[in-house]
C-alpha positions in Angstrom: 137.3 108.4 113.8 135.1 109.6 116.7 134.1 112.6 114.7 132.9 110.4 111.8 131.1 108.1 114.1 129.2 111.1 115.7 128.3 112.4 112.2 127.0 109.0 111.2 124.9 108.7 114.4 123.5 112.2 113.8 122.7 111.5 110.2 120.9 108.2 111.0 119.0 109.8 113.9 117.9 112.7 111.6 116.6 110.3 109.0 114.7 108.3 111.6 113.2 111.5 113.1 112.1 112.7 109.6 110.4 109.3 109.0 108.5 109.4 112.3 107.3 113.0 111.9 106.1 112.7 108.3 102.4 113.4 108.2 101.6 110.8 105.5 98.6 111.9 103.4 96.4 109.1 102.1 94.9 111.1 99.3 98.1 112.6 97.8 99.3 109.1 96.9 96.0 107.5 95.8 94.0 108.8 92.9 90.3 108.1 92.1 91.3 104.7 90.7 92.8 103.5 94.0 90.6 100.8 95.2 91.1 97.8 97.4 89.1 94.5 97.9 87.7 93.8 101.4 88.0 90.3 102.7 84.4 89.9 101.6 85.3 90.8 98.1 83.7 94.3 98.1 85.6 96.9 96.1 86.3 100.1 98.2 87.7 103.3 96.7 90.0 105.1 99.1 88.9 108.5 97.8 85.4 107.9 99.2 86.8 108.4 102.8 87.7 112.1 102.0 85.8 114.5 104.3 85.7 112.0 107.2 88.1 110.8 109.9 89.6 107.5 109.0 90.4 105.0 111.7 92.7 102.2 110.4 93.0 99.3 112.9 95.6 96.5 112.4 94.6 93.3 114.1 94.8 89.5 114.2 92.4 86.8 115.4 94.9 85.3 117.9 95.6 88.7 119.5 93.7 89.0 122.8 94.0 92.9 123.0 92.7 93.0 119.4 89.7 90.9 120.4 89.2 93.1 123.5 88.9 96.3 121.4 86.6 94.9 118.7 83.3 95.8 120.5 84.6 99.3 121.0 85.4 99.7 117.3 82.0 98.2 116.3 80.2 100.6 118.7 82.2 103.6 117.6 81.6 102.8 113.9 77.9 102.6 114.6 77.7 105.9 116.5 80.0 108.0 114.4 79.5 106.7 110.8 78.5 110.3 109.7 81.8 111.7 110.9 84.3 108.8 110.7 85.1 105.6 108.9 86.6 102.5 110.6 88.5 100.0 108.6 90.3 96.9 109.8 93.4 95.3 108.4 94.0 91.6 109.3 97.7 90.9 109.6 97.8 87.1 109.5 97.9 84.2 107.1 94.5 82.8 107.8 91.9 80.8 105.8 89.3 83.0 104.3 86.4 80.9 105.7 87.9 81.1 109.2 88.4 84.8 108.9 84.8 85.3 107.6 83.5 83.3 110.6 85.5 85.4 113.0 84.1 88.6 111.5 80.6 87.3 111.9 81.1 86.0 115.4 82.2 89.4 116.6 79.6 91.3 114.5 82.3 93.5 112.9 80.3 96.1 111.0 83.2 97.9 109.2 85.2 96.9 106.1 88.2 94.6 106.7 91.1 94.0 104.4 94.0 91.6 104.3 97.6 92.5 105.2 98.7 93.3 101.7 96.9 96.7 102.0 99.3 97.7 104.8 102.0 99.0 102.5 99.7 100.0 99.6 97.5 102.1 101.8 99.8 103.6 104.5 103.4 102.8 103.8 103.8 102.6 107.6 105.4 99.9 109.6 103.7 98.3 112.6 105.4 97.8 115.9 102.8 95.6 117.6 99.3 94.4 117.7 96.9 96.1 117.7 97.9 99.4 116.2 95.4 102.1 115.1 96.2 105.0 112.9 93.8 108.0 112.8 93.7 110.3 109.8 91.8 113.6 109.7 89.2 114.5 107.1 91.9 115.7 104.7 93.9 112.4 104.9 96.7 113.4 107.2 97.9 111.1 109.9 97.0 112.8 113.3 97.4 110.0 115.8 98.9 106.5 116.3 97.7 104.3 119.1 99.6 101.1 119.9 97.6 98.7 122.0 93.9 98.5 122.5 91.8 101.5 121.6 88.5 102.5 123.1 85.5 104.2 121.7 86.1 107.0 124.3 89.6 107.6 123.0 88.4 107.7 119.4 85.7 110.2 120.3 88.2 112.4 122.0 90.5 112.4 119.0 87.8 113.3 116.5 86.1 116.0 118.6 
């Protein structure tokens, strides 16, 4: 019985480790017709991000660490738009008008999407708010940051 229990534990651990080390590639699973609507109704094709780093930030309006990092993301997006693309994914059930007002209030200058894109785009689960995934120019996941991210950290990752 102990032998079977150990085998089960090893098997489950192996599966979990394989899931965590998988370098998910955005472009392998999304063809040229893969597009998503921003909260503003703009159609964005995922393929247009090829060749640039992609910073995907998951956030909510009630999350104080998320709010704290917004100016950093806005600044980074402004400075590094030739080399990287920032997109936000709002993870809450919130009225569209309220969300639009929030985006305007904080001068968010990068596309934002609703939570339904989480599984469509990444297929990754979130542990907490905020979480930022960084993909290289070929679409492979290279870094996950849980908690607030700074412009400085993002610059270091893409250099």
